[in-house]
C-alpha positions in Angstrom: -18.8 -6.7 -8.9 -17.9 -7.9 -5.4 -20.7 -10.5 -5.4 -19.3 -13.9 -6.6 -21.6 -16.8 -6.6 -20.7 -20.5 -6.4 -20.7 -20.9 -10.2 -18.2 -18.0 -10.7 -15.9 -19.3 -8.1 -15.9 -22.8 -9.6 -15.2 -21.3 -13.0 -12.3 -19.4 -11.7 -10.9 -22.5 -9.9 -11.3 -24.5 -13.2 -9.3 -21.8 -15.1 -6.6 -21.8 -12.5 -6.3 -25.6 -12.6 -6.1 -25.5 -16.4 -3.5 -22.8 -16.5 -1.2 -24.1 -13.7 -2.0 -27.8 -13.5 -2.9 -29.7 -10.4 0.7 -30.2 -9.3 1.7 -26.5 -9.3 -1.3 -25.2 -7.3 0.2 -26.1 -3.8 3.4 -24.5 -4.8 1.6 -21.4 -6.0 -0.5 -21.2 -2.8 2.7 -21.6 -0.7 4.3 -18.7 -2.6 1.2 -16.5 -2.1 1.1 -17.4 1.6 4.8 -16.5 2.1 4.2 -13.2 0.2 1.3 -12.3 2.5 3.4 -13.1 5.5 6.2 -10.9 4.4 3.8 -8.1 3.6 2.2 -8.2 7.0 5.7 -8.3 8.6 6.8 -5.3 6.6 3.6 -3.4 7.3 4.1 -3.8 11.1 7.7 -2.7 10.9 8.4 0.6 12.7 11.9 2.0 12.2 11.5 4.2 15.3 11.3 1.1 17.5 14.5 -0.3 16.0 16.4 3.0 16.6 15.1 3.0 20.2 16.5 -0.5 20.7 19.9 0.4 19.2 20.1 3.5 21.5 19.2 1.4 24.5 21.9 -1.2 23.7 24.6 1.5 23.4 23.7 2.9 26.9 
């Protein structure tokens, strides 16, 4: 299932263009990119380091 050929990729892209239209695709990609950026930021977040910084500021 993980093997996609050129024909399958082109077919998927054609369906995306038909569903969203050519003008909406850049907006859609921007939203996906921002979502991935936020996900990476949240996955790197460590509450323990924030607590350590707050304790250091108080001392």
